[in-house]
N, C-alpha and C positions, 0 to 999 in steps of 0.2 A: 503493500500498499503506500511506503514511504516513497518508493521508486517512482511509483505512479504519479504522485504528488509532485516529486522534484521536476518529472520531466514536464507536467502541465505549467509549472512555475516557469521554466527555463523557456517552454514554448511560449508562453503568454508574453514573455519579457521580449524574445526575439520578434513576435508579431508587433509588439507595440514599438519597439526600437525602429524597425523597418518603415512605419507608417508615419512616425514623429521625427524625422531627421530634418534640421534646418542648418542650411550654411550661413554662417555670420559673415556679413559684407565687411567687417572691419578686419578679419584676418583670415577670411576664406576657409575657415575649418568647419568641418561638420559638428553639430551638437544634437543630442538627443533633447527635445523640450519636453518638459513635464508642465502639466496646466497649474497655473498659479493658484487658480480659484478651488483647485482640487489637490492639495499637498499629498493627499494618503498614497496616491499614485505614485508619487516620487519616494515616499518612505516605503511603500511596500516593494520597489524595485532597488532601491539604495544599495543592499548588499551586492546585487549583481552589477551595478553601474561602476563600484571599485574594480571588480574582476574584468569588466569589459574595457574600461578605460586602459588598465595595465596592460592588458592583451592587444587591443586595437588601437589605442590612442584616442579613442572617440570622447568628446567632451559632453557635458551634461548641464542643463540650465533649467532652473524653475521659473516659467514665464518665457514669453516671446523675447527675443533680442531687439523685434522693431520698436522704433521708438515713436 
């Protein structure tokens, strides 16, 4: 059961990550954007963002970079 939950967690993160990438104009780097209005999503996936950032160099941001 734990393996299934882990696979679902990883799969949902990868799906979220794929859909919510934004390239910041200032530095041209991609970031996964988490909604500022719902920080629970950010905190839910926060453990994976550390691993993802270390492995891929992906950045993460709470709220859009658009000003």
